[in-house]
C-alpha positions in Angstrom: 198.0 78.0 38.0 202.0 79.1 38.2 203.2 81.2 35.3 205.9 79.8 33.4 209.3 82.0 33.8 210.8 80.4 31.2 208.5 82.5 28.8 208.6 85.7 30.0 209.7 88.4 32.6 207.6 90.7 34.6 209.7 93.6 33.3 210.9 96.4 32.7 210.8 95.1 29.1 212.5 96.6 26.0 210.8 95.7 22.3 210.9 96.6 18.9 208.0 97.8 17.0 207.2 98.0 13.1 206.1 101.7 13.5 205.1 104.5 15.1 201.4 103.6 14.2 201.9 99.9 14.9 200.5 97.2 17.3 202.5 96.9 20.3 202.8 93.1 22.2 199.4 93.4 24.0 197.5 94.5 20.6 199.0 91.7 18.7 198.0 89.3 21.4 194.5 90.7 20.6 194.9 90.1 16.9 193.8 93.9 16.2 194.2 95.0 12.8 194.9 98.6 12.1 192.6 99.4 8.8 193.4 103.0 8.6 194.9 106.1 10.6 194.9 109.5 9.4 194.0 113.1 10.8 193.2 112.3 14.1 190.9 109.5 13.2 191.3 105.6 13.4 189.5 102.1 12.1 190.6 98.9 13.9 189.1 95.5 13.8 189.3 92.6 16.0 188.1 89.0 15.5 186.5 87.2 18.3 188.5 84.4 19.1 187.5 81.5 21.6 190.1 83.1 23.8 188.2 86.5 24.1 185.0 84.5 25.8 183.6 85.4 29.1 181.7 82.7 30.7 178.9 82.9 28.9 180.3 82.7 25.6 180.2 86.5 24.9 183.0 88.3 23.9 184.8 89.7 27.2 184.1 93.5 28.1 187.9 93.8 28.4 188.8 92.6 25.2 186.3 95.1 23.5 187.8 98.0 25.8 191.3 96.8 24.9 190.3 97.4 21.0 188.7 100.8 22.1 191.4 102.1 23.8 193.9 101.3 21.1 191.9 102.8 18.5 192.0 106.1 20.4 195.6 105.8 20.8 196.1 104.9 17.0 193.8 108.4 16.6 195.9 110.3 18.8 199.4 109.1 17.3 198.1 110.2 13.8 198.4 113.8 14.8 201.4 113.8 17.6 205.2 113.6 17.1 206.6 109.9 16.6 207.8 108.8 20.1 205.7 111.2 22.2 204.9 109.8 25.3 201.3 109.4 26.4 198.8 107.4 28.3 195.3 106.9 29.1 194.2 108.5 32.5 190.5 108.5 32.6 187.7 106.3 30.6 184.2 105.6 30.7 182.4 102.9 28.9 179.3 101.8 27.6 178.2 98.8 26.7 175.3 98.6 24.5 175.0 95.1 23.0 176.7 91.6 23.8 179.2 90.2 20.7 178.5 86.3 20.0 180.5 86.0 17.1 182.3 87.5 14.0 184.7 90.5 13.9 184.4 93.6 15.7 185.3 97.3 14.3 186.3 100.3 16.5 185.9 103.8 14.9 188.0 106.3 16.7 188.6 110.2 16.7 190.5 112.9 19.0 187.6 115.0 19.7 189.6 117.7 21.8 193.1 118.7 22.3 193.7 121.2 25.4 197.1 121.6 26.3 198.9 118.1 27.4 195.3 116.6 27.6 193.6 115.0 25.0 189.9 113.4 24.4 189.3 110.5 22.6 185.8 109.0 21.5 185.2 105.8 20.0 182.4 103.5 18.9 182.9 99.8 18.5 180.5 98.0 15.9 179.8 94.1 15.3 179.7 92.7 12.1 176.2 93.8 11.2 177.1 97.3 11.9 175.3 97.3 15.4 177.2 99.7 18.0 178.4 97.5 20.8 180.2 99.9 23.1 180.8 103.6 23.3 184.1 104.6 24.7 185.3 108.1 25.9 188.7 108.4 27.2 191.3 111.3 28.5 194.9 110.8 27.6 197.9 113.0 29.1 201.2 113.5 27.5 203.7 112.9 30.0 206.2 115.7 31.0 209.1 113.7 30.1 207.4 113.0 26.7 210.1 110.9 24.5 208.9 107.3 25.0 212.6 105.1 25.9 213.2 101.7 25.5 211.2 101.0 22.9 212.2 101.1 19.1 210.4 101.8 15.9 211.5 101.0 12.4 210.0 104.2 10.9 211.6 106.4 13.6 215.1 104.8 13.9 216.9 107.0 11.3 215.6 110.2 12.4 216.2 109.5 16.5 219.8 108.0 15.6 218.6 104.8 16.9 
């Protein structure tokens, strides 16, 4: 199947986000909801939609990892200055239980900060509070640590955008 070029381009992309701690386009595609973020912690939710099913009818592991990575990012954003550019540089994932229905919840925390590196830990639970995924990742703040080409509603006034 060939992509419809009238719908999107391959980048570079410029877009606007509602705030520093808000969902980016990929996270909105996954229907991720930010429940809370503060002090190096975050809780996010995501429904199991048919679009997230793999061939056996279970929630796709990539969708679960997308939620976990996003939860870790939101926990990190809660302790960094707005528009700090950082990225995932390594991750480990352990799948513990399949998800067949309902909603999943990710609980994240910043486990360590060492210079420009941050470590995030996340557990994802099904709607019966059973653990379905353990996620650990290392994030690194870029040397050129300011995000460019993306605007944020809550930082536009302070950054002069």
